[in-house]
N, C-alpha and C positions, 0 to 999 in steps of 0.2 A: 503492502500498499505506500503511493506517495506522499509526500507532505501536504500536495493539495487538495489529498482524497482526502486526506485526516481533519482536515480543516474543514473542508466541505461538510465531513461529515460532524464537526462538532458544532458548526454552526447549523444543523438540521438539530443537534442532542439540543443547543440554546436555544431555538425558537421554538420547542416542545417544551420546553423546559419551561418558557415565558408564556405561554398559551397555557397550561396548567395552571400556573399561577395566578393566570387571571381567573381560568373558570373556578379555582377556589376563592377567590376573592366575591365571584357573581355570588355563588352559594350563599357563603355564609353572609354577604350581606340578605338576601334573601329568606334564610334563618332565621332573623331577627326580626323580621315580623309575622311569620305566622305563628306565635301563638296570640295575637293582635288581631289578625283573620279569624282564627278558629272562636276566641273567647267572642268575636263583636257577631260571628256567625251563631254561637251557643245563646249568647243572649237574644238575638233575633227571632231565633227559634221558639226560646222561651215567653217571648212577651207576642207572638202569636198564638201560643196555645194558651196561655192565659184569656187573650182577647177573643179567643171562641168559646171560650164558659162566660165570661163576663157580660 
């Protein structure tokens, strides 16, 4: 394997690492709001059920 091939392979690996870091950051930011969405959905369901009986 020549030096240029190794450098090319290293650039590909670096690009893949950067992509994985970006995807991880996106997932982590989405997970931060997940409990809020679930909580608001549960609250809405409870209010809807209570409204049916009142």
